[in-house]
N, C-alpha and C positions, 0 to 999 in steps of 0.2 A: 630900823635894824638894831639889834643888840650889839653893844661894843664890848670887846674884851681887850684890855690894855695890858701889855706886858710890863711887869714891874722891873724887868731886867733890861730889855731892849727899848722900851718905850713905844714899840710898834702897836698899832691898833688893828684888831681883827673884827670885822663886821659880820654879823650872822643874822640870817632871816630864814624862817621856815615859811615858805610860800603856801598859800591856801591849797595849792595842788599837791603839796607834800614835798616839793623839791627843797633840799637844803642848799642855801646860797651863802657862800663865804667870800668875802672881799678883803684883801689886805693891801691898802695903798702903800707904795714905796716911793716916796718923793725923790725925784731926780734920778731914778733908775733908768738906764738906757733901754732895757728890754722889759716887755710885759709877757705874761704867761697865763693861759687859761686852760683848765682841764675839766671835762664834763664826763663824769663816770657813773657807772651803774654797778650795783652789787650783783654781779653776774659773771661767772668765770667757768673754766673747764670742768670744775668739780660738780657743777649744778646740772646734772643730766637727769635727775629724778626729782619731781616736785609736784605740789598740789597748788593749782591756781586759786587765789582767793575767790570765794563764791562757788567753787566746784568741790566735789567730794572725791572724784576719781584721781588716781595718780597718773601723771604724765611722765613718760620715759622717752627721752630723745637720744639720738646717736651721739657717741663721743665726738668731740671736736666741733659741735654746732655753735658754741659761743664764739669761737675764733672765726668760724665760717660766716656767722652773722656780722661780725665786725668788718670783714672784707666786703660783704654785700651792701653795707650801709653807705658806701661811697657811690653806688649806682643812683642816679637821679632820674625821676620820671621824664624830664625834658631832654635827657641825654647829655646834659652838661657835665663838666669835670669839676668837682669840688676843689681839687688841688689848684686848678687854674685860677679859681676865684680868690683863693687865699694868696696865691702868688702875685696876682695883680695888685693886691693891697700890701705887698711886702711882708707877708707872713709865711712861716714854715709850719705846715700841719702834719700831724701823724696820728696814729692810734695804736693800741696794743690790747691784747687779751692775756690775762694771767690766770692763776688758779681760781681766784675769787672776784676778779674785777675785769670789766671792759671799760676802756677810757678813750676819749677823743680829745685832742689837744692842739694848741697852736702857740707859737711864740712870735712876737712882733715888736718892732721898735716904734711903730706908729699905727694909727687906725685901729686901736684896740676895740673900740665900740663896734665898728663896722665888721671887723673880723669875728667878734663875738656873735653878731647876728647871723653870720654864715654858719658858725659852729652850731648854734641853737637850731637853725633851720634844717640842716641836713640830718642831724641826729634825730630829729623828730619827723623825718619824712622817709619812711621805709618804702622801698620799691623793689619787689622781687617778682620775677617771672620764672616759670619752669625752664625756659630756654636759657636764661642767664644763670640760673642755679646749676644746670648741667654743665655749662661752659666753665664755671668756677671750679668744678670738681677736678678738672684737669690741671688747673693752675695750682690749687692747693695740694693736689696729689703730688706734684713735682716738689713743692715746698716740703712736704712730709718726707719724701725720699731723700731730699738734701739733708734734713735733720737726722735721718737714720744713718747717714754716713759721717756725721759730725762727732768727733771724739769728745769734745766738751759737752755736747748735748747728751750723748749716750752715757757718759760717766755720771752725769747728774740724775737722769731718769732711772738708770740701773740702780743707783743708790736708793732712790725713793722706793723702787720695787723691793729692795732689800729691807728697808725700814718698815714698810707698811704691808700688811696682809690684804686689807680690803678697801681702805680709803681711796677714793678716786684721785687723790693728789698724786698717786703713783702713775697715773695715765698721762700720756703725751697731750699737751694742750691742744694741738691741732688734730688729735684723733689719729685714725689710721686710714689708709686708702680705702679699706673695706667699709669702715664705719661712716665715712663721709658720703659714700655712694648711696646711702639711705636718706640723705637730707633732701627735703623738698621745700618748695616755696611755702606751702601751708605750715610746715613745721617751723620755718623761720619766722613767719608771722605770729605763730603761737608763742614762741620764745620772746619775740620782740614785744608783743602786747602784754606779756607777763612781766618781764624783767626791765623793760624800758618804760614802765609806768613811772612818772616823775616822782612818785612817793618812794621809789626804790633807788633814787639817783641823787647826786650832788653836783654842784659846780663851784669851782674855786678860781678866783681871778686875782692876780697880783701884778704890781708894776706901778708906774706913775699914772694912776688913774683917779678919777673922781668917783667915790663910792656911790653917790646919789645918781650920777649919770649911768654907771654900770648897773645899778639896781633897776633903773627904769628900762634900760636896754634889755635886761633879762625878763622883766615883767612883760614888756611888749613882745618878746620873742617866744613866750610860752604859749603853746597851742592848747586847744581844749583837751585836758587830760584829767579825768576824775580820779582822785586818789583812791587806793584800795582801803577798805575799812579794816583789813587785817593784813598781817605780814604774809609773804609768800612762804609756804612750808617747804623747806628743802629737806630732802631725805638722803641720808648717808648710811651705809652699812656699819654695823658695829665693828670697832677696831680694837683688838686686844693690845695690852701694854707691851707685849713682846715684839721683837723684830721678826721679819720673815726669813731672812738669810743673814749669815755673818759676813760672807765674802761673795761677790759676784764679779766675774771677769768676762771681757769681750775683746776681740782683736779687730782693729780697724787700721786704716792708713794714717798712722801718727808717727812722728819722728822719735818720740820718747814716751815711755809709759805715763799715762795720766792717772791720778788717783783722787778720790773724794771719800772722806771719812764722815760719817754721820752719827749723831747722837739723838735718839728719839726722845722728845719731851712728852711725858705722860701727864704733866700738870696742865690739863686743858679743861674746857667746858665753861669758860667765862670770857667776858669782853670788857670794854670800857677802861676806866682808870686802872683797874687791877691788872689788866692785860698790858697796858702801857708801862706800868711800873715793873712788871716782869721783864718787858723788853729792855728797860734801862738796866735792870740788874744783870741780865744775861750779856748785854753789851759790855758792861764793866768786867764781868767774868772773862769774856772772850779776850779782852785787852790784857787782862792779867795773865792769861794762860798761853796765848798764841801769838802775841805781837812780836815784832823784831827784837825788842829788848829783853825777851824772856830767856831763861836758861834752855828751855826746849828748843827755841829757834836757833840759838847759837850751836847747840849740840848737833841738830839735824844739818845745819849749814856746814859746820866744821868737818863733819863726817861725809860730806858730799852727797847727802841723801835728798836734799832739796836745792832748788835754785831760787831766783827772785820771784818766780811765779808761784808764790805761796800766799794763800789768803784764807779768810774765815768769814762766816756769816751766820745770821740767825733769822730764820723765817718763822713767823707765827701768825696764826689765826685762832679764833675761839676753839675750834675743834681739832686742830693739829699744830704741831710746832717741831722744829728740829734745828740743831746746830750743824753746820758743815765746815770742814777743813779740807782744802784742796790744793793741788799743785802738780808738779812734774817730778818724777823720781825714777832712778834706775832700779830701785828696789822698794816699791810701794808697800809691800807687806812688812818690811823692816821699819818703815815710817809708822805704820799702824801699830806695830808692837811697841815702838819707843814712846808713842803718844799715850798708849794705854798704860805703860809702865810709869810714865811721868805723872799721869793723873792718879794712879794708885799711890805713888809716893806722896803726892799732895794730900790725898785722903788720909794718909797716915800721919804726916807732919803738920797738916793744917795750912791754911792760906796765910799769906803774909799781910799784915795790916798796912805796912808802908806801900806795898805793891797795890793794894786796894785803893789807898788814898791817891796814888799817882794815876791809876787807871780811871778813877772816878773823875778827876780833873780833866783828863783827856776827853772823856765822853761829854763832859759839859762844854768843853771847847768845840767839839765837833757839832754839838747842837747849836751853839751861838753862831758858828761859821755857816751853818746851813741857811741862815737868814740872808747871807750875801749872795746866794745863788737861787734865783727865783725858780728855776727848774727843779733843783734838788729839793727845795722847801715844798714846792707844790706836790711833788711825788711822795714825800714823807707825810705830808698832810693827808693826801688821798689814801695812802696805805693804812694809816691809823684810823681814818674815818671808816674804812671798810671793815676794820676790826672793832668798830663801835667806840673808838676813842677819839679825843680831840688832841692833836699833836702839841698844841701850845700848852696843854696841861703838864707837859714835860717838866716845866719849871718848878711847879709846886711838888710834884711827885719826886723829883730828883732830891729835894731836901729831906725827904722821908727815908731815903735809902740808908741802910746801916750795914756795917761790916758783918754783924751777926746774920742778917738776912741773906747776904751774899754767901756766907758759909753754908747756910741751909740749902740755898739754891744750888750751889755747887754739888753737894752730896746727893741731891735728888736728881739732878740732870745728867751729870757725867758718870753714868753707870756703865761699866764694861759690858754688862749683859744686854744693854740696849744700844750698843755701838756696832756699826757695820762699815764695811770697806767695799768700794767699787773701784775697779781698775779697768782701764782700756789699754791694752798692750799693742805694740806695733805688729803688723802682719808678718 
């Protein structure tokens, strides 16, 4: 295995590209009480149209199938319960599907190697029948209806619908009741055999583990899986730089209006270190503009326009990205107007170098602290891997960030013409 040693923390990251194409990452953390493993594939809700390597025809599948497949992976041919197996070994297991990723994971204080074998086995053992697929439709259909009634869920996806014209990131991850009714066992196998090819996957293991023993356990757990000779061709519709709508509103059973403001990032089309560097730059910018110590936050709070439920985030992948600012307010449109006015003022006066230096140090501290939480670090590592970057390259890229680069990023990203507001009002 290749070794990457952090010059800052002294931690060692082991990496191996298995002959089957699987990327294996192991980070031993001596004396840590908990271990964590995550097994992920570059496959999410946006990947509903693709060309399988070796084929020429386009395959189009129903919305929500990636999430549906994640649910069905826990069905075992012998009828056993995967969660019971993990529980017997003292582990907590889970899985999730996002826009670009499906991942299976567990945390455990002991028996890391044994739990790792279970993880490897069930993720490589698909078992679908038409009967079980039909049964799952009712279960997931109820889940979809639950999300349709969730204010926090709807304010988010309504915003994505306002920011994007065509990109499938605006579609609900679980699909719709109608779309999942078209899912069959054959379609699930088609998606599994395409996206769960190990050359499209990675595994990350961290905790008080022996890298050689973990490597052997993974080697032994890999089933016959010939790597693709070429990448899976994922097809997305063209997305203009403009937003679809400026304001979108919905009424649901909420106690106070919820809002989410979005800024569409049009600087896309690349991955790797360049994308990770952009992530660091925007993270610094967000701290400078929206954190609790800013002039904006104080004014919104002093005027009673926001409460403690105020946050901001940055989501990015090679082909889409956006900043979000969200919270609760009696007057969401006033919050939107004040934020736009605040950003316009910043564009006129320029950013403050002292605020930049302070925010940059905070972001560095956040990165260093992420090492102390094996779960947080694992998910950060996975997210960056799925965007074509190695999270630990943060250290060298951080040193390359300049105030001038932050100023350019600010002017490009926070454009009023690419800002949208989503509001969920009480019934």
